[in-house]
PDB file of N, CA, C and O in Angstrom, chain B, residues numbered from 101:
ATOM      1  N   MET B 101      -1.753   8.714  -5.740  1.00  0.00           N
ATOM      2  CA  MET B 101      -0.856   7.814  -5.063  1.00  0.00           C
ATOM      3  C   MET B 101      -0.078   6.958  -6.048  1.00  0.00           C
ATOM      4  O   MET B 101       1.017   6.492  -5.733  1.00  0.00           O
ATOM      5  N   HIS B 102      -0.624   6.748  -7.223  1.00  0.00           N
ATOM      6  CA  HIS B 102       0.077   5.960  -8.233  1.00  0.00           C
ATOM      7  C   HIS B 102       1.443   6.578  -8.536  1.00  0.00           C
ATOM      8  O   HIS B 102       2.406   5.859  -8.803  1.00  0.00           O
ATOM      9  N   GLU B 103       1.525   7.897  -8.494  1.00  0.00           N
ATOM     10  CA  GLU B 103       2.791   8.584  -8.759  1.00  0.00           C
ATOM     11  C   GLU B 103       3.851   8.205  -7.732  1.00  0.00           C
ATOM     12  O   GLU B 103       5.035   8.131  -8.059  1.00  0.00           O
ATOM     13  N   LEU B 104       3.426   7.962  -6.483  1.00  0.00           N
ATOM     14  CA  LEU B 104       4.371   7.588  -5.441  1.00  0.00           C
ATOM     15  C   LEU B 104       4.997   6.229  -5.739  1.00  0.00           C
ATOM     16  O   LEU B 104       6.202   6.041  -5.571  1.00  0.00           O
ATOM     17  N   PHE B 105       4.172   5.286  -6.181  1.00  0.00           N
ATOM     18  CA  PHE B 105       4.698   3.964  -6.509  1.00  0.00           C
ATOM     19  C   PHE B 105       5.656   4.043  -7.682  1.00  0.00           C
ATOM     20  O   PHE B 105       6.669   3.345  -7.700  1.00  0.00           O
ATOM     21  N   GLU B 106       5.353   4.882  -8.661  1.00  0.00           N
ATOM     22  CA  GLU B 106       6.244   5.050  -9.803  1.00  0.00           C
ATOM     23  C   GLU B 106       7.561   5.702  -9.395  1.00  0.00           C
ATOM     24  O   GLU B 106       8.575   5.524 -10.071  1.00  0.00           O
ATOM     25  N   ALA B 107       7.554   6.453  -8.302  1.00  0.00           N
ATOM     26  CA  ALA B 107       8.765   7.120  -7.816  1.00  0.00           C
ATOM     27  C   ALA B 107       9.617   6.196  -6.946  1.00  0.00           C
ATOM     28  O   ALA B 107      10.598   6.636  -6.346  1.00  0.00           O
ATOM     29  N   GLY B 108       9.242   4.913  -6.877  1.00  0.00           N
ATOM     30  CA  GLY B 108      10.036   3.966  -6.102  1.00  0.00           C
ATOM     31  C   GLY B 108       9.629   3.868  -4.656  1.00  0.00           C
ATOM     32  O   GLY B 108      10.387   3.354  -3.833  1.00  0.00           O
ATOM     33  N   GLU B 109       8.463   4.344  -4.331  1.00  0.00           N
ATOM     34  CA  GLU B 109       7.973   4.254  -2.969  1.00  0.00           C
ATOM     35  C   GLU B 109       6.822   3.271  -2.936  1.00  0.00           C
ATOM     36  O   GLU B 109       6.020   3.275  -3.870  1.00  0.00           O
ATOM     37  N   PRO B 110       6.691   2.459  -1.959  1.00  0.00           N
ATOM     38  CA  PRO B 110       7.555   2.309  -0.790  1.00  0.00           C
ATOM     39  C   PRO B 110       8.854   1.589  -1.155  1.00  0.00           C
ATOM     40  O   PRO B 110       8.935   0.919  -2.184  1.00  0.00           O
ATOM     41  N   ARG B 111       9.845   1.734  -0.317  1.00  0.00           N
ATOM     42  CA  ARG B 111      11.139   1.133  -0.624  1.00  0.00           C
ATOM     43  C   ARG B 111      11.262  -0.237   0.057  1.00  0.00           C
ATOM     44  O   ARG B 111      10.705  -0.459   1.132  1.00  0.00           O
ATOM     45  N   ILE B 112      11.986  -1.131  -0.573  1.00  0.00           N
ATOM     46  CA  ILE B 112      12.207  -2.470  -0.027  1.00  0.00           C
ATOM     47  C   ILE B 112      13.309  -2.382   1.022  1.00  0.00           C
ATOM     48  O   ILE B 112      14.380  -1.837   0.757  1.00  0.00           O
ATOM     49  N   VAL B 113      13.045  -2.920   2.221  1.00  0.00           N
ATOM     50  CA  VAL B 113      14.051  -2.893   3.288  1.00  0.00           C
ATOM     51  C   VAL B 113      14.568  -4.285   3.627  1.00  0.00           C
ATOM     52  O   VAL B 113      15.609  -4.411   4.272  1.00  0.00           O
ATOM     53  N   ALA B 114      13.862  -5.333   3.203  1.00  0.00           N
ATOM     54  CA  ALA B 114      14.331  -6.699   3.457  1.00  0.00           C
ATOM     55  C   ALA B 114      13.663  -7.643   2.470  1.00  0.00           C
ATOM     56  O   ALA B 114      12.568  -7.387   1.971  1.00  0.00           O
ATOM     57  N   GLY B 115      14.350  -8.730   2.210  1.00  0.00           N
ATOM     58  CA  GLY B 115      13.780  -9.763   1.369  1.00  0.00           C
ATOM     59  C   GLY B 115      14.104  -9.581  -0.080  1.00  0.00           C
ATOM     60  O   GLY B 115      15.211  -9.181  -0.441  1.00  0.00           O
ATOM     61  N   HIS B 116      13.122  -9.879  -0.923  1.00  0.00           N
ATOM     62  CA  HIS B 116      13.237  -9.806  -2.378  1.00  0.00           C
ATOM     63  C   HIS B 116      14.221 -10.849  -2.888  1.00  0.00           C
ATOM     64  O   HIS B 116      15.018 -10.607  -3.795  1.00  0.00           O
ATOM     65  N   ASP B 117      14.126 -12.046  -2.251  1.00  0.00           N
ATOM     66  CA  ASP B 117      14.975 -13.140  -2.699  1.00  0.00           C
ATOM     67  C   ASP B 117      14.107 -14.282  -3.218  1.00  0.00           C
ATOM     68  O   ASP B 117      12.942 -14.069  -3.553  1.00  0.00           O
ATOM     69  N   ALA B 118      14.645 -15.456  -3.284  1.00  0.00           N
ATOM     70  CA  ALA B 118      13.969 -16.594  -3.916  1.00  0.00           C
ATOM     71  C   ALA B 118      12.665 -16.990  -3.221  1.00  0.00           C
ATOM     72  O   ALA B 118      11.773 -17.531  -3.875  1.00  0.00           O
ATOM     73  N   ASP B 119      12.527 -16.739  -1.923  1.00  0.00           N
ATOM     74  CA  ASP B 119      11.307 -17.165  -1.235  1.00  0.00           C
ATOM     75  C   ASP B 119      10.130 -16.224  -1.476  1.00  0.00           C
ATOM     76  O   ASP B 119       9.000 -16.540  -1.105  1.00  0.00           O
ATOM     77  N   GLY B 120      10.385 -15.077  -2.092  1.00  0.00           N
ATOM     78  CA  GLY B 120       9.305 -14.169  -2.464  1.00  0.00           C
ATOM     79  C   GLY B 120       8.836 -13.238  -1.369  1.00  0.00           C
ATOM     80  O   GLY B 120       7.962 -12.406  -1.614  1.00  0.00           O
ATOM     81  N   CYS B 121       9.380 -13.344  -0.175  1.00  0.00           N
ATOM     82  CA  CYS B 121       8.988 -12.458   0.926  1.00  0.00           C
ATOM     83  C   CYS B 121       9.718 -11.123   0.810  1.00  0.00           C
ATOM     84  O   CYS B 121      10.918 -11.074   0.537  1.00  0.00           O
ATOM     85  N   VAL B 122       8.967 -10.037   1.024  1.00  0.00           N
ATOM     86  CA  VAL B 122       9.527  -8.699   0.931  1.00  0.00           C
ATOM     87  C   VAL B 122       8.959  -7.861   2.062  1.00  0.00           C
ATOM     88  O   VAL B 122       7.787  -7.997   2.416  1.00  0.00           O
ATOM     89  N   VAL B 123       9.793  -6.989   2.635  1.00  0.00           N
ATOM     90  CA  VAL B 123       9.341  -6.018   3.624  1.00  0.00           C
ATOM     91  C   VAL B 123       9.535  -4.631   3.033  1.00  0.00           C
ATOM     92  O   VAL B 123      10.636  -4.269   2.619  1.00  0.00           O
ATOM     93  N   PHE B 124       8.449  -3.852   2.996  1.00  0.00           N
ATOM     94  CA  PHE B 124       8.476  -2.488   2.495  1.00  0.00           C
ATOM     95  C   PHE B 124       8.414  -1.516   3.660  1.00  0.00           C
ATOM     96  O   PHE B 124       7.709  -1.756   4.641  1.00  0.00           O
ATOM     97  N   ALA B 125       9.147  -0.424   3.553  1.00  0.00           N
ATOM     98  CA  ALA B 125       9.004   0.692   4.483  1.00  0.00           C
ATOM     99  C   ALA B 125       8.172   1.749   3.777  1.00  0.00           C
ATOM    100  O   ALA B 125       8.553   2.229   2.710  1.00  0.00           O
ATOM    101  N   LEU B 126       7.057   2.109   4.355  1.00  0.00           N
ATOM    102  CA  LEU B 126       6.238   3.164   3.764  1.00  0.00           C
ATOM    103  C   LEU B 126       6.896   4.499   4.054  1.00  0.00           C
ATOM    104  O   LEU B 126       7.189   4.814   5.208  1.00  0.00           O
ATOM    105  N   SER B 127       7.124   5.272   3.030  1.00  0.00           N
ATOM    106  CA  SER B 127       7.780   6.562   3.184  1.00  0.00           C
ATOM    107  C   SER B 127       6.827   7.546   3.858  1.00  0.00           C
ATOM    108  O   SER B 127       5.613   7.343   3.845  1.00  0.00           O
ATOM    109  N   PRO B 128       7.368   8.604   4.442  1.00  0.00           N
ATOM    110  CA  PRO B 128       6.499   9.638   5.009  1.00  0.00           C
ATOM    111  C   PRO B 128       5.541  10.205   3.963  1.00  0.00           C
ATOM    112  O   PRO B 128       4.391  10.511   4.279  1.00  0.00           O
ATOM    113  N   ARG B 129       5.997  10.342   2.745  1.00  0.00           N
ATOM    114  CA  ARG B 129       5.150  10.885   1.678  1.00  0.00           C
ATOM    115  C   ARG B 129       3.965   9.956   1.375  1.00  0.00           C
ATOM    116  O   ARG B 129       2.830  10.414   1.242  1.00  0.00           O
ATOM    117  N   LEU B 130       4.237   8.657   1.269  1.00  0.00           N
ATOM    118  CA  LEU B 130       3.173   7.689   1.016  1.00  0.00           C
ATOM    119  C   LEU B 130       2.254   7.585   2.227  1.00  0.00           C
ATOM    120  O   LEU B 130       1.035   7.496   2.074  1.00  0.00           O
ATOM    121  N   SER B 131       2.825   7.596   3.421  1.00  0.00           N
ATOM    122  CA  SER B 131       2.008   7.553   4.635  1.00  0.00           C
ATOM    123  C   SER B 131       1.049   8.729   4.701  1.00  0.00           C
ATOM    124  O   SER B 131      -0.123   8.563   5.040  1.00  0.00           O
ATOM    125  N   THR B 132       1.540   9.904   4.380  1.00  0.00           N
ATOM    126  CA  THR B 132       0.683  11.097   4.381  1.00  0.00           C
ATOM    127  C   THR B 132      -0.427  10.957   3.358  1.00  0.00           C
ATOM    128  O   THR B 132      -1.581  11.274   3.646  1.00  0.00           O
ATOM    129  N   ALA B 133      -0.089  10.485   2.164  1.00  0.00           N
ATOM    130  CA  ALA B 133      -1.097  10.329   1.115  1.00  0.00           C
ATOM    131  C   ALA B 133      -2.182   9.347   1.541  1.00  0.00           C
ATOM    132  O   ALA B 133      -3.366   9.597   1.315  1.00  0.00           O
ATOM    133  N   LEU B 134      -1.794   8.243   2.148  1.00  0.00           N
ATOM    134  CA  LEU B 134      -2.780   7.263   2.608  1.00  0.00           C
ATOM    135  C   LEU B 134      -3.625   7.803   3.754  1.00  0.00           C
ATOM    136  O   LEU B 134      -4.847   7.655   3.755  1.00  0.00           O
ATOM    137  N   ALA B 135      -2.975   8.425   4.726  1.00  0.00           N
ATOM    138  CA  ALA B 135      -3.699   8.922   5.899  1.00  0.00           C
ATOM    139  C   ALA B 135      -4.659  10.052   5.545  1.00  0.00           C
ATOM    140  O   ALA B 135      -5.716  10.184   6.162  1.00  0.00           O
ATOM    141  N   ASP B 136      -4.303  10.862   4.565  1.00  0.00           N
ATOM    142  CA  ASP B 136      -5.124  12.016   4.209  1.00  0.00           C
ATOM    143  C   ASP B 136      -6.192  11.712   3.159  1.00  0.00           C
ATOM    144  O   ASP B 136      -7.067  12.540   2.907  1.00  0.00           O
ATOM    145  N   ALA B 137      -6.125  10.540   2.551  1.00  0.00           N
ATOM    146  CA  ALA B 137      -7.069  10.198   1.489  1.00  0.00           C
ATOM    147  C   ALA B 137      -8.454   9.917   2.064  1.00  0.00           C
ATOM    148  O   ALA B 137      -8.594   9.267   3.099  1.00  0.00           O
ATOM    149  N   GLY B 138      -9.453  10.412   1.381  1.00  0.00           N
ATOM    150  CA  GLY B 138     -10.830  10.126   1.758  1.00  0.00           C
ATOM    151  C   GLY B 138     -11.257   8.758   1.250  1.00  0.00           C
ATOM    152  O   GLY B 138     -10.535   8.107   0.495  1.00  0.00           O
ATOM    153  N   HIS B 139     -12.432   8.336   1.672  1.00  0.00           N
ATOM    154  CA  HIS B 139     -12.940   7.018   1.306  1.00  0.00           C
ATOM    155  C   HIS B 139     -13.013   6.838  -0.210  1.00  0.00           C
ATOM    156  O   HIS B 139     -12.616   5.794  -0.728  1.00  0.00           O
ATOM    157  N   ALA B 140     -13.514   7.838  -0.920  1.00  0.00           N
ATOM    158  CA  ALA B 140     -13.638   7.723  -2.378  1.00  0.00           C
ATOM    159  C   ALA B 140     -12.267   7.561  -3.033  1.00  0.00           C
ATOM    160  O   ALA B 140     -12.115   6.764  -3.959  1.00  0.00           O
ATOM    161  N   ARG B 141     -11.288   8.297  -2.569  1.00  0.00           N
ATOM    162  CA  ARG B 141      -9.934   8.207  -3.130  1.00  0.00           C
ATOM    163  C   ARG B 141      -9.333   6.833  -2.849  1.00  0.00           C
ATOM    164  O   ARG B 141      -8.685   6.251  -3.719  1.00  0.00           O
ATOM    165  N   LEU B 142      -9.545   6.312  -1.637  1.00  0.00           N
ATOM    166  CA  LEU B 142      -9.023   4.994  -1.299  1.00  0.00           C
ATOM    167  C   LEU B 142      -9.668   3.912  -2.170  1.00  0.00           C
ATOM    168  O   LEU B 142      -9.003   2.954  -2.563  1.00  0.00           O
ATOM    169  N   ARG B 143     -10.951   4.061  -2.468  1.00  0.00           N
ATOM    170  CA  ARG B 143     -11.623   3.105  -3.357  1.00  0.00           C
ATOM    171  C   ARG B 143     -11.036   3.188  -4.765  1.00  0.00           C
ATOM    172  O   ARG B 143     -10.870   2.166  -5.431  1.00  0.00           O
ATOM    173  N   ASP B 144     -10.725   4.392  -5.216  1.00  0.00           N
ATOM    174  CA  ASP B 144     -10.101   4.559  -6.533  1.00  0.00           C
ATOM    175  C   ASP B 144      -8.727   3.887  -6.570  1.00  0.00           C
ATOM    176  O   ASP B 144      -8.370   3.237  -7.552  1.00  0.00           O
ATOM    177  N   VAL B 145      -7.976   4.052  -5.503  1.00  0.00           N
ATOM    178  CA  VAL B 145      -6.646   3.437  -5.418  1.00  0.00           C
ATOM    179  C   VAL B 145      -6.782   1.919  -5.432  1.00  0.00           C
ATOM    180  O   VAL B 145      -6.025   1.236  -6.122  1.00  0.00           O
ATOM    181  N   ALA B 146      -7.736   1.388  -4.679  1.00  0.00           N
ATOM    182  CA  ALA B 146      -7.953  -0.058  -4.644  1.00  0.00           C
ATOM    183  C   ALA B 146      -8.329  -0.578  -6.033  1.00  0.00           C
ATOM    184  O   ALA B 146      -7.830  -1.620  -6.458  1.00  0.00           O
ATOM    185  N   ALA B 147      -9.196   0.133  -6.735  1.00  0.00           N
ATOM    186  CA  ALA B 147      -9.600  -0.278  -8.080  1.00  0.00           C
ATOM    187  C   ALA B 147      -8.414  -0.251  -9.037  1.00  0.00           C
ATOM    188  O   ALA B 147      -8.251  -1.155  -9.857  1.00  0.00           O
ATOM    189  N   SER B 148      -7.596   0.774  -8.932  1.00  0.00           N
ATOM    190  CA  SER B 148      -6.404   0.878  -9.778  1.00  0.00           C
ATOM    191  C   SER B 148      -5.440  -0.271  -9.477  1.00  0.00           C
ATOM    192  O   SER B 148      -4.850  -0.859 -10.384  1.00  0.00           O
ATOM    193  N   TRP B 149      -5.295  -0.572  -8.208  1.00  0.00           N
ATOM    194  CA  TRP B 149      -4.407  -1.659  -7.791  1.00  0.00           C
ATOM    195  C   TRP B 149      -4.890  -2.992  -8.374  1.00  0.00           C
ATOM    196  O   TRP B 149      -4.079  -3.774  -8.870  1.00  0.00           O
ATOM    197  N   THR B 150      -6.197  -3.259  -8.321  1.00  0.00           N
ATOM    198  CA  THR B 150      -6.706  -4.516  -8.862  1.00  0.00           C
ATOM    199  C   THR B 150      -6.426  -4.612 -10.364  1.00  0.00           C
ATOM    200  O   THR B 150      -6.096  -5.685 -10.868  1.00  0.00           O
ATOM    201  N   ARG B 151      -6.557  -3.497 -11.070  1.00  0.00           N
ATOM    202  CA  ARG B 151      -6.276  -3.504 -12.506  1.00  0.00           C
ATOM    203  C   ARG B 151      -4.790  -3.762 -12.775  1.00  0.00           C
ATOM    204  O   ARG B 151      -4.444  -4.544 -13.660  1.00  0.00           O
ATOM    205  N   LEU B 152      -3.921  -3.106 -12.015  1.00  0.00           N
ATOM    206  CA  LEU B 152      -2.479  -3.304 -12.209  1.00  0.00           C
ATOM    207  C   LEU B 152      -2.073  -4.740 -11.921  1.00  0.00           C
ATOM    208  O   LEU B 152      -1.272  -5.315 -12.659  1.00  0.00           O
ATOM    209  N   ARG B 153      -2.610  -5.325 -10.865  1.00  0.00           N
ATOM    210  CA  ARG B 153      -2.277  -6.708 -10.526  1.00  0.00           C
ATOM    211  C   ARG B 153      -2.812  -7.662 -11.584  1.00  0.00           C
ATOM    212  O   ARG B 153      -2.166  -8.659 -11.906  1.00  0.00           O
ATOM    213  N   ALA B 154      -4.002  -7.357 -12.131  1.00  0.00           N
ATOM    214  CA  ALA B 154      -4.589  -8.206 -13.170  1.00  0.00           C
ATOM    215  C   ALA B 154      -3.707  -8.236 -14.409  1.00  0.00           C
ATOM    216  O   ALA B 154      -3.625  -9.257 -15.090  1.00  0.00           O
ATOM    217  N   GLU B 155      -3.047  -7.121 -14.702  1.00  0.00           N
ATOM    218  CA  GLU B 155      -2.129  -7.076 -15.846  1.00  0.00           C
ATOM    219  C   GLU B 155      -0.975  -8.057 -15.673  1.00  0.00           C
ATOM    220  O   GLU B 155      -0.415  -8.551 -16.652  1.00  0.00           O
ATOM    221  N   ASP B 156      -0.622  -8.336 -14.407  1.00  0.00           N
ATOM    222  CA  ASP B 156       0.445  -9.294 -14.114  1.00  0.00           C
ATOM    223  C   ASP B 156      -0.101 -10.696 -13.855  1.00  0.00           C
ATOM    224  O   ASP B 156       0.639 -11.594 -13.452  1.00  0.00           O
ATOM    225  N   GLY B 157      -1.412 -10.877 -14.093  1.00  0.00           N
ATOM    226  CA  GLY B 157      -2.017 -12.191 -13.923  1.00  0.00           C
ATOM    227  C   GLY B 157      -2.493 -12.510 -12.524  1.00  0.00           C
ATOM    228  O   GLY B 157      -2.908 -13.640 -12.268  1.00  0.00           O
ATOM    229  N   GLU B 158      -2.450 -11.566 -11.616  1.00  0.00           N
ATOM    230  CA  GLU B 158      -2.900 -11.788 -10.236  1.00  0.00           C
ATOM    231  C   GLU B 158      -4.281 -11.171 -10.065  1.00  0.00           C
ATOM    232  O   GLU B 158      -4.469  -9.973 -10.274  1.00  0.00           O
ATOM    233  N   VAL B 159      -5.236 -11.998  -9.686  1.00  0.00           N
ATOM    234  CA  VAL B 159      -6.607 -11.521  -9.527  1.00  0.00           C
ATOM    235  C   VAL B 159      -6.864 -11.192  -8.058  1.00  0.00           C
ATOM    236  O   VAL B 159      -6.734 -12.047  -7.182  1.00  0.00           O
ATOM    237  N   ILE B 160      -7.229  -9.941  -7.810  1.00  0.00           N
ATOM    238  CA  ILE B 160      -7.611  -9.490  -6.471  1.00  0.00           C
ATOM    239  C   ILE B 160      -9.009  -8.907  -6.606  1.00  0.00           C
ATOM    240  O   ILE B 160      -9.226  -7.982  -7.389  1.00  0.00           O
ATOM    241  N   GLY B 161      -9.949  -9.441  -5.853  1.00  0.00           N
ATOM    242  CA  GLY B 161     -11.312  -8.928  -5.894  1.00  0.00           C
ATOM    243  C   GLY B 161     -11.361  -7.484  -5.412  1.00  0.00           C
ATOM    244  O   GLY B 161     -10.611  -7.098  -4.516  1.00  0.00           O
ATOM    245  N   GLU B 162     -12.245  -6.687  -6.007  1.00  0.00           N
ATOM    246  CA  GLU B 162     -12.333  -5.272  -5.634  1.00  0.00           C
ATOM    247  C   GLU B 162     -12.728  -5.086  -4.171  1.00  0.00           C
ATOM    248  O   GLU B 162     -12.224  -4.180  -3.507  1.00  0.00           O
ATOM    249  N   GLU B 163     -13.625  -5.936  -3.660  1.00  0.00           N
ATOM    250  CA  GLU B 163     -14.011  -5.811  -2.250  1.00  0.00           C
ATOM    251  C   GLU B 163     -12.830  -6.078  -1.331  1.00  0.00           C
ATOM    252  O   GLU B 163     -12.636  -5.376  -0.338  1.00  0.00           O
ATOM    253  N   ILE B 164     -12.047  -7.088  -1.662  1.00  0.00           N
ATOM    254  CA  ILE B 164     -10.862  -7.406  -0.852  1.00  0.00           C
ATOM    255  C   ILE B 164      -9.848  -6.273  -0.950  1.00  0.00           C
ATOM    256  O   ILE B 164      -9.252  -5.884   0.054  1.00  0.00           O
ATOM    257  N   ALA B 165      -9.650  -5.745  -2.148  1.00  0.00           N
ATOM    258  CA  ALA B 165      -8.721  -4.629  -2.330  1.00  0.00           C
ATOM    259  C   ALA B 165      -9.169  -3.418  -1.518  1.00  0.00           C
ATOM    260  O   ALA B 165      -8.343  -2.730  -0.919  1.00  0.00           O
ATOM    261  N   ASP B 166     -10.480  -3.156  -1.497  1.00  0.00           N
ATOM    262  CA  ASP B 166     -11.006  -2.045  -0.689  1.00  0.00           C
ATOM    263  C   ASP B 166     -10.669  -2.236   0.785  1.00  0.00           C
ATOM    264  O   ASP B 166     -10.256  -1.295   1.462  1.00  0.00           O
ATOM    265  N   VAL B 167     -10.847  -3.451   1.272  1.00  0.00           N
ATOM    266  CA  VAL B 167     -10.567  -3.751   2.682  1.00  0.00           C
ATOM    267  C   VAL B 167      -9.079  -3.582   2.977  1.00  0.00           C
ATOM    268  O   VAL B 167      -8.706  -3.002   3.997  1.00  0.00           O
ATOM    269  N   ILE B 168      -8.236  -4.088   2.086  1.00  0.00           N
ATOM    270  CA  ILE B 168      -6.785  -4.003   2.305  1.00  0.00           C
ATOM    271  C   ILE B 168      -6.320  -2.552   2.293  1.00  0.00           C
ATOM    272  O   ILE B 168      -5.602  -2.124   3.196  1.00  0.00           O
ATOM    273  N   VAL B 169      -6.722  -1.794   1.279  1.00  0.00           N
ATOM    274  CA  VAL B 169      -6.285  -0.397   1.175  1.00  0.00           C
ATOM    275  C   VAL B 169      -6.855   0.429   2.333  1.00  0.00           C
ATOM    276  O   VAL B 169      -6.147   1.251   2.914  1.00  0.00           O
ATOM    277  N   GLY B 170      -8.110   0.217   2.665  1.00  0.00           N
ATOM    278  CA  GLY B 170      -8.714   0.939   3.791  1.00  0.00           C
ATOM    279  C   GLY B 170      -8.045   0.596   5.113  1.00  0.00           C
ATOM    280  O   GLY B 170      -7.810   1.474   5.943  1.00  0.00           O
ATOM    281  N   GLY B 171      -7.738  -0.678   5.306  1.00  0.00           N
ATOM    282  CA  GLY B 171      -7.049  -1.101   6.522  1.00  0.00           C
ATOM    283  C   GLY B 171      -5.650  -0.524   6.618  1.00  0.00           C
ATOM    284  O   GLY B 171      -5.204  -0.126   7.694  1.00  0.00           O
ATOM    285  N   LEU B 172      -4.959  -0.482   5.485  1.00  0.00           N
ATOM    286  CA  LEU B 172      -3.620   0.108   5.465  1.00  0.00           C
ATOM    287  C   LEU B 172      -3.680   1.592   5.805  1.00  0.00           C
ATOM    288  O   LEU B 172      -2.850   2.090   6.566  1.00  0.00           O
ATOM    289  N   ALA B 173      -4.652   2.293   5.251  1.00  0.00           N
ATOM    290  CA  ALA B 173      -4.805   3.723   5.551  1.00  0.00           C
ATOM    291  C   ALA B 173      -5.092   3.934   7.041  1.00  0.00           C
ATOM    292  O   ALA B 173      -4.558   4.859   7.652  1.00  0.00           O
ATOM    293  N   ALA B 174      -5.928   3.081   7.618  1.00  0.00           N
ATOM    294  CA  ALA B 174      -6.229   3.187   9.052  1.00  0.00           C
ATOM    295  C   ALA B 174      -4.988   2.908   9.900  1.00  0.00           C
ATOM    296  O   ALA B 174      -4.741   3.595  10.891  1.00  0.00           O
ATOM    297  N   LEU B 175      -4.209   1.901   9.506  1.00  0.00           N
ATOM    298  CA  LEU B 175      -2.979   1.575  10.220  1.00  0.00           C
ATOM    299  C   LEU B 175      -1.990   2.731  10.161  1.00  0.00           C
ATOM    300  O   LEU B 175      -1.374   3.083  11.167  1.00  0.00           O
ATOM    301  N   VAL B 176      -1.843   3.315   8.988  1.00  0.00           N
ATOM    302  CA  VAL B 176      -0.928   4.449   8.813  1.00  0.00           C
ATOM    303  C   VAL B 176      -1.375   5.624   9.675  1.00  0.00           C
ATOM    304  O   VAL B 176      -0.547   6.264  10.323  1.00  0.00           O
ATOM    305  N   SER B 177      -2.661   5.910   9.689  1.00  0.00           N
ATOM    306  CA  SER B 177      -3.181   7.014  10.506  1.00  0.00           C
ATOM    307  C   SER B 177      -2.885   6.787  11.979  1.00  0.00           C
ATOM    308  O   SER B 177      -2.463   7.703  12.685  1.00  0.00           O
ATOM    309  N   SER B 178      -3.106   5.568  12.436  1.00  0.00           N
ATOM    310  CA  SER B 178      -2.838   5.228  13.833  1.00  0.00           C
ATOM    311  C   SER B 178      -1.354   5.351  14.158  1.00  0.00           C
ATOM    312  O   SER B 178      -0.990   5.899  15.198  1.00  0.00           O
ATOM    313  N   ALA B 179      -0.500   4.848  13.279  1.00  0.00           N
ATOM    314  CA  ALA B 179       0.944   4.930  13.510  1.00  0.00           C
ATOM    315  C   ALA B 179       1.421   6.377  13.530  1.00  0.00           C
ATOM    316  O   ALA B 179       2.266   6.743  14.348  1.00  0.00           O
ATOM    317  N   ARG B 180       0.888   7.191  12.645  1.00  0.00           N
ATOM    318  CA  ARG B 180       1.302   8.603  12.597  1.00  0.00           C
ATOM    319  C   ARG B 180       0.962   9.328  13.891  1.00  0.00           C
ATOM    320  O   ARG B 180       1.726  10.177  14.351  1.00  0.00           O
ATOM    321  N   ARG B 181      -0.188   8.992  14.481  1.00  0.00           N
ATOM    322  CA  ARG B 181      -0.561   9.635  15.754  1.00  0.00           C
ATOM    323  C   ARG B 181       0.423   9.296  16.865  1.00  0.00           C
ATOM    324  O   ARG B 181       0.557  10.051  17.828  1.00  0.00           O
ATOM    325  N   ARG B 182       1.115   8.159  16.738  1.00  0.00           N
ATOM    326  CA  ARG B 182       2.095   7.724  17.742  1.00  0.00           C
ATOM    327  C   ARG B 182       3.533   7.966  17.298  1.00  0.00           C
ATOM    328  O   ARG B 182       4.470   7.487  17.936  1.00  0.00           O
ATOM    329  N   ASN B 183       3.710   8.714  16.198  1.00  0.00           N
ATOM    330  CA  ASN B 183       5.055   8.967  15.661  1.00  0.00           C
ATOM    331  C   ASN B 183       5.801   7.682  15.332  1.00  0.00           C
ATOM    332  O   ASN B 183       6.996   7.567  15.604  1.00  0.00           O
ATOM    333  N   GLN B 184       5.103   6.725  14.750  1.00  0.00           N
ATOM    334  CA  GLN B 184       5.709   5.449  14.369  1.00  0.00           C
ATOM    335  C   GLN B 184       5.683   5.301  12.855  1.00  0.00           C
ATOM    336  O   GLN B 184       4.872   5.913  12.161  1.00  0.00           O
ATOM    337  N   ASP B 185       6.589   4.475  12.370  1.00  0.00           N
ATOM    338  CA  ASP B 185       6.646   4.169  10.948  1.00  0.00           C
ATOM    339  C   ASP B 185       5.825   2.905  10.691  1.00  0.00           C
ATOM    340  O   ASP B 185       5.476   2.169  11.613  1.00  0.00           O
ATOM    341  N   VAL B 186       5.529   2.679   9.414  1.00  0.00           N
ATOM    342  CA  VAL B 186       4.767   1.499   9.025  1.00  0.00           C
ATOM    343  C   VAL B 186       5.587   0.689   8.032  1.00  0.00           C
ATOM    344  O   VAL B 186       6.166   1.228   7.089  1.00  0.00           O
ATOM    345  N   TYR B 187       5.620  -0.599   8.265  1.00  0.00           N
ATOM    346  CA  TYR B 187       6.295  -1.537   7.383  1.00  0.00           C
ATOM    347  C   TYR B 187       5.265  -2.563   6.927  1.00  0.00           C
ATOM    348  O   TYR B 187       4.331  -2.881   7.662  1.00  0.00           O
ATOM    349  N   CYS B 188       5.433  -3.064   5.746  1.00  0.00           N
ATOM    350  CA  CYS B 188       4.489  -4.016   5.177  1.00  0.00           C
ATOM    351  C   CYS B 188       5.258  -5.244   4.713  1.00  0.00           C
ATOM    352  O   CYS B 188       6.154  -5.147   3.875  1.00  0.00           O
ATOM    353  N   TRP B 189       4.899  -6.403   5.268  1.00  0.00           N
ATOM    354  CA  TRP B 189       5.511  -7.667   4.891  1.00  0.00           C
ATOM    355  C   TRP B 189       4.606  -8.345   3.873  1.00  0.00           C
ATOM    356  O   TRP B 189       3.410  -8.502   4.119  1.00  0.00           O
ATOM    357  N   VAL B 190       5.157  -8.746   2.739  1.00  0.00           N
ATOM    358  CA  VAL B 190       4.394  -9.390   1.683  1.00  0.00           C
ATOM    359  C   VAL B 190       5.059 -10.716   1.364  1.00  0.00           C
ATOM    360  O   VAL B 190       6.271 -10.792   1.166  1.00  0.00           O
ATOM    361  N   ALA B 191       4.242 -11.757   1.317  1.00  0.00           N
ATOM    362  CA  ALA B 191       4.774 -13.090   0.992  1.00  0.00           C
ATOM    363  C   ALA B 191       4.235 -13.551  -0.342  1.00  0.00           C
ATOM    364  O   ALA B 191       4.563 -14.647  -0.794  1.00  0.00           O
TER     365      ALA B 191
END
């Protein structure tokens, strides 16, 4: 999944101004990767994410990262079953 982020996915659809709020649209490719990933893969992604954020000075606990990534994967799976897209608002 790291390759998807390097490819510019997810894409920004709103925000990215002075207030720091951003809305991302998860691409079909990223949605598929999240929905199809097993628990072990999602834990690996969460661990990688915590390391990347730490490089930028942001500390995210691994347990919290696991919950966030797992919850996002569950949300994506649910949305896909209903033919809906997923957007992520970050402040």
